[in-house]
C-alpha positions as CSV (number, residue, x, y, z in Angstrom):
1,M,100.0,115.1,89.6
2,K,98.2,114.1,92.8
3,L,98.3,110.7,94.6
4,H,95.2,109.9,96.6
5,V,96.1,107.5,99.5
6,F,95.3,106.0,102.8
7,D,98.4,106.4,105.0
8,S,98.5,102.9,106.3
9,C,97.8,101.2,102.9
10,P,100.8,99.2,101.8
11,F,100.0,99.6,98.1
12,C,99.9,103.4,98.6
13,V,103.3,103.2,100.4
14,R,104.7,101.3,97.4
15,V,103.9,104.2,95.2
16,K,105.0,106.9,97.7
17,A,108.3,105.1,98.1
18,V,109.0,105.3,94.3
19,I,108.0,109.0,94.3
20,G,110.4,109.6,97.1
21,L,113.2,107.6,95.6
22,K,113.0,109.4,92.2
23,G,112.3,112.8,93.7
24,I,109.1,113.2,91.6
25,E,106.9,116.3,92.2
26,C,103.6,114.8,93.1
27,E,101.0,116.0,95.7
28,I,100.2,113.3,98.3
29,S,96.5,113.7,99.2
30,P,95.3,111.6,102.2
31,M,91.7,110.6,102.0
32,L,89.1,110.0,104.8
33,L,87.7,106.5,105.0
34,G,84.3,106.5,103.4
35,E,84.6,109.8,101.6
36,L,85.5,110.1,97.9
37,P,87.2,113.3,96.6
38,A,84.9,115.2,94.3
39,S,87.5,115.0,91.5
40,L,87.3,111.2,91.5
41,E,83.5,110.8,91.6
42,G,82.1,108.7,88.8
43,K,85.6,107.6,87.6
44,F,85.5,104.1,89.0
45,E,83.1,101.2,89.1
46,R,85.0,99.9,92.2
47,F,87.1,102.4,94.1
48,T,90.5,101.3,95.4
49,V,93.6,103.2,96.6
50,P,96.1,104.4,95.6
51,V,94.8,106.6,92.7
52,L,97.1,108.8,90.6
53,E,95.3,111.9,89.2
54,T,97.0,113.7,86.4
55,V,95.8,117.0,84.8
56,D,96.9,117.7,81.2
57,P,98.5,121.2,81.3
58,K,97.3,122.0,77.8
59,S,93.7,120.7,77.7
60,G,93.0,120.6,81.4
61,N,91.7,117.0,81.0
62,V,91.9,114.8,84.1
63,S,93.1,111.2,83.9
64,V,93.2,108.7,86.7
65,M,95.0,105.5,87.3
66,A,94.2,103.1,90.1
67,E,96.5,100.0,90.0
68,S,99.7,100.5,92.1
69,L,101.8,98.4,89.7
70,D,100.7,100.5,86.7
71,I,101.3,103.7,88.7
72,I,104.8,102.7,89.6
73,R,105.6,101.7,86.1
74,K,104.3,105.1,84.8
75,L,106.2,107.1,87.4
76,D,109.5,105.1,87.1
77,Q,109.5,105.6,83.3
78,L,109.1,109.4,83.5
79,N,112.8,109.6,83.4
80,V,115.7,107.0,83.6
81,P,114.0,103.9,85.1
82,M,115.3,102.5,88.5
83,F,113.7,99.1,88.0
84,D,114.0,96.5,85.2
85,H,110.6,94.9,86.1
86,Y,107.7,95.8,88.3
87,E,106.0,92.5,89.3
88,V,106.7,91.4,92.9
89,S,108.3,87.9,93.1
90,E,106.0,84.9,93.7
91,K,108.1,84.0,96.8
92,L,107.5,87.4,98.4
93,E,103.8,87.4,97.4
94,S,103.5,84.0,99.1
95,R,105.2,85.3,102.2
96,L,103.0,88.3,102.4
97,A,99.9,86.2,102.0
98,Q,101.0,84.1,105.0
99,L,101.5,87.2,107.0
100,K,98.0,88.7,106.5
101,P,96.0,86.8,109.1
102,V,98.4,87.5,112.0
103,T,99.2,91.1,111.0
104,A,95.5,91.9,110.9
105,Q,95.2,90.9,114.6
106,L,98.2,93.0,115.5
107,L,97.8,96.1,113.3
108,Y,94.1,96.9,113.3
109,P,93.9,97.4,117.1
110,R,96.8,99.9,116.9
111,M,95.6,102.0,113.9
112,P,93.0,104.0,115.8
113,K,95.7,105.1,118.2
114,L,97.9,106.6,115.5
115,N,95.8,109.6,114.4
116,L,95.8,108.3,110.8
117,P,94.3,110.8,108.3
118,E,92.0,108.1,107.0
119,L,90.5,107.7,110.5
120,S,90.5,111.3,111.5
121,G,86.6,111.7,111.4
122,A,84.3,110.2,114.0
123,S,82.2,108.3,111.4
124,A,85.3,107.0,109.7
125,L,86.8,105.7,113.0
126,N,83.5,104.1,114.0
127,A,83.1,102.4,110.6
128,F,86.6,101.1,110.8
129,T,86.2,99.7,114.3
130,E,82.9,98.0,113.6
131,S,84.0,96.5,110.3
132,R,87.1,95.0,111.8
133,K,85.1,93.0,114.3
134,E,84.0,90.7,111.5
135,V,87.5,90.5,109.9
136,L,89.1,89.7,113.2
137,G,86.4,87.5,114.7
138,Q,86.7,89.7,117.9
139,S,86.8,93.3,118.9
140,I,90.0,95.3,118.3
141,E,90.3,95.6,122.1
142,E,90.3,91.9,122.5
143,A,92.8,91.4,119.7
144,L,95.1,94.0,121.3
145,E,95.1,92.1,124.6
146,K,96.2,88.9,122.8
147,T,99.3,90.6,121.4
148,E,101.7,88.1,122.9
149,H,99.7,85.2,121.3
150,Y,100.2,86.6,117.8
151,L,103.8,87.9,118.1
152,P,105.6,84.6,117.7
153,Q,103.8,83.9,114.5
154,L,104.8,87.2,113.1
155,E,108.4,87.0,114.2
156,E,108.7,83.6,112.6
157,Q,107.4,84.9,109.3
158,L,109.7,87.9,109.4
159,A,112.7,85.7,110.0
160,L,111.9,83.8,106.9
161,M,111.3,87.0,104.9
162,E,114.6,88.3,106.0
163,Q,116.4,85.3,104.6
164,E,114.4,85.3,101.4
165,L,115.1,88.9,100.7
166,D,118.7,88.7,101.7
167,V,118.3,91.7,103.9
168,E,121.9,91.4,105.2
169,A,123.3,91.8,101.7
170,F,121.3,95.0,101.1
171,V,122.2,96.5,104.4
172,L,125.9,95.8,103.8
173,G,125.7,97.3,100.3
174,R,126.2,94.0,98.5
175,R,123.1,94.4,96.3
176,N,120.9,97.1,94.9
177,L,117.3,98.0,95.9
178,N,114.7,96.1,93.9
179,I,110.9,96.1,93.5
180,D,110.6,93.3,96.2
181,D,112.3,95.6,98.6
182,I,109.7,98.3,97.9
183,A,106.9,95.9,98.4
184,A,108.4,94.4,101.6
185,F,109.1,97.9,103.1
186,A,105.5,98.8,102.5
187,E,104.4,96.0,104.8
188,L,107.3,96.2,107.3
189,R,106.6,99.9,107.8
190,N,103.3,99.1,109.4
191,F,104.9,96.6,111.7
192,T,106.9,99.5,113.3
193,M,103.7,100.5,115.1
194,I,103.9,97.3,117.2
195,A,105.8,98.2,120.3
196,E,106.2,94.6,121.5
197,L,107.8,93.4,118.2
198,T,111.5,92.6,118.3
199,L,113.2,93.0,115.0
200,S,116.7,91.7,114.2
201,K,119.5,94.2,113.8
202,Y,119.6,93.8,110.0
203,M,115.8,94.0,109.6
204,R,115.6,97.2,111.7
205,T,118.4,98.8,109.7
206,Y,116.8,97.6,106.4
207,I,113.5,99.4,107.3
208,D,115.3,102.5,108.4
209,L,117.5,102.7,105.3
210,I,114.6,102.4,102.9
211,S,112.5,104.9,105.0
212,S,115.4,107.4,104.7
213,R,115.8,106.9,101.0
214,T,112.1,107.1,100.2
215,N,111.2,109.8,102.7
216,V,108.4,107.6,104.0
217,A,108.4,107.8,107.7
218,T,107.8,104.8,110.0
219,Y,105.2,104.8,112.8
220,P,105.6,105.5,116.5
221,P,105.4,102.2,118.5
222,I,102.0,101.5,120.1
223,G,101.8,99.0,123.0
224,K,98.8,97.3,124.4
């Protein structure tokens, strides 16, 4: 099996986390923004990541799957399942939706500084930088300079998320990992690139614990 990903894509991280948790043998194949691997050409009307590519050992036929939830369900059920359901709770989905506007302003300006595989080519980096101007309503340089303006909004949302997830209970071993934790970690992992962000003790430990268990590394902090 091969998983095609963008390193910074939270939906890709959800799948990589499950692969790591279950110790599944699967090649992780980072893609370059704007370039489709030859093996995937013509397979999708609308291309999204992640994509799980599977080759039948007998026939050699290639099959592809492109929805992270479907991929997670497939991988989890290869052996004894870890999860009893795969849909993220409405409460967490709502919290993540509220996070999106502010996180875009904080994350997009830092991504070009991380040597991400998806931005490793000059054309990919230029396309990313130009496209984000429209999304942000300003250049990534201008957004970076306004870090202190956006941080309080992010920290407020993270405090609410910490309560809703009962992060303390997980850190103290009072509850097991669930699918909401996987989805939350996939977002929180990106926030580790924000040098100016202050995380609570329990939230920092929560991120580090899941990172260790899944073998999905966090990012080095990038300041403005």
